[in-house]
N, C-alpha and C positions, 0 to 999 in steps of 0.2 A: 504494500500500500504506500502511496505517495505521502511523504512527510511534510513537504513545504506547501504553502498556499498556492504558489505558482504551478507546482506540479499537479495539485488537485484540480486547479482550473483547467490545465492542459487536458486532463482526463475527461472533464466535463465537455470541453470543446470538441475533443476527438469523438466522443460518443454522439454528440449532436451532428457533427459532420458526417460520421459514418452512416447514421440513420438517413440523413438527407441524400447522400450519394447512393445508398442502397435503393431508396425510393425512386431516384432518377433513373438508375440502371434498370429497375424493374419496369418502369414506365416505357423505356426504350424497347425492352424485350417484348412487351405487350404489343406495341405498335408494329414491330417487325414480325411478330407471330401472326398478327392480323393480315399483314401484307403477304406473308408466306401462304396463308390459307387461301387468300384471294387468287394468288398465282396458281396454286394447286387446283382450285376449282375451275380455272380456265376462263374466268370472267374478266374480260379486258377492262371494262369500266370500273369494276370494283377494285381491281389491281391498281389502276391509275389513281383512283381516289385514295386508296390505302397508302400508296407511295407518296402522294402529296401530303398526307398526314404524318407519315413516318420520317420523312427527310428532315423537317425542322426539329423533330425530337432528337434525332441523331446529332444534328449540328449543335443543338443546345448542350448535349452531353459533352461534346468536344470543347465548347466554349467554357463550360463550368469545370472542366478538368476531370470529369468522371471517366471519360474515355479519351484515348489518344487521338489527336486530329487525323493522323494518317490511317488509323484503324477505321474511323468514321468515313473518311474519304473512300477507302477501299470497299467498305460495306455498301455505301450509297451507290458507288459505281456498279458493283455486282448486281445489286437489286434493280437498279435502273436498266441494266442490260437484260435482265430476265423479264422485266415488264415490257420492254421494247420488243423482245423476241416473241412474247405472247401476243402483243398487238400486231406484229408483222404476220404471225401465223394465222391470225383471224382476219386481218385487214385485207 
């Protein structure tokens, strides 16, 4: 257990930050899962809508430092390619 007041404060801050980051990461996963389901169903419109909703959430995770910027860029790129492939196969 921390002895100093500053160390105790650090523990409190870390707990708050961890909870916040966990919530953000969970939110991102939810949006990505909805997008994955839309792609799997083959519904072009639903996939595009889900992508438009998921992209800002991923970008926000990078901005807030929850996920690395390059990781977000890679995932957005791959998801975008899958949505475009779906649209091309139906279009």
